[in-house]
N, C-alpha and C positions, 0 to 999 in steps of 0.2 A: 512940488510932490515929484518924486521919481517913480515912474510907472513904465514898465516894459509891456507893450502890446503886439501882438502877432496880427498880420493881416490873415485874411481867409486862407490863402494858399498855404501860409505856414502853419494854421491851425490844423488844417487837413492834414498835411503832412507830419505833423507831430502827433496827432490822434493816431494814425496809420501806423506810426512808428511804434508808438506806445502799445497798441494792441498787438503787434506783431512781438514785440519785446517781453511783454509779460502776459501772456495769454492764461497763465494760471495764477495770478496776483491780480483779481478784478479792483482790489481796493486801491492798489497803488496806481494802476491804470486810471481809475476814477479821478484821483488827486492830480496826476500829470495831466489828463484831459482838462480838468477845470483850469489849470494853469495857462493851457493853451486858449482856452474859451475867454477867460478872464483877464489874462495878462498878470503880471507880477508886480505888487505895489511894493517897492523897495524900503519906503518908509515903515511899513508894517512887520519888516522882518526883525527878529530878534536875535542875539549871539545865544548859543547853546549855554555858554558858561553863565550868562545872565539867568537864563531860565533854570538851570541848576541851583543857583544861589538862591533864588525866589523860592524855589521848592524845597529848599534846606538840604539839598543832595550835596554829598563831598565832590570836591573838585575831582575831574577826570585825569587818571593816571595814565591812559593809554593802554589799560587791560581789559579784555573782554568781560572780566568780571565787574568791572566798574560801570557797565552797561546795564547789566540785569537788575 
C-alpha cells in the first residue's frame, strides 16, 4: 500500500502554512490539515476522468464552462 505520512514537525509546518495561505477558506484549510494529519493513501486516489465517466459527465474539454 502506498501511503505518504508526515512527521510531527512537517504536520505542524503544513498546518501553519495552510492557515496562513487560506484564512478565508476554512473548508479548504480543513481538508489540507487532514491530509497533513492522516497522510495520503495513494491507493485511494482516483483519476478525475474516471470520476466524470462514473457520474455520466462529458469529457472535459479544458473550458471553464466544462467545470460548472
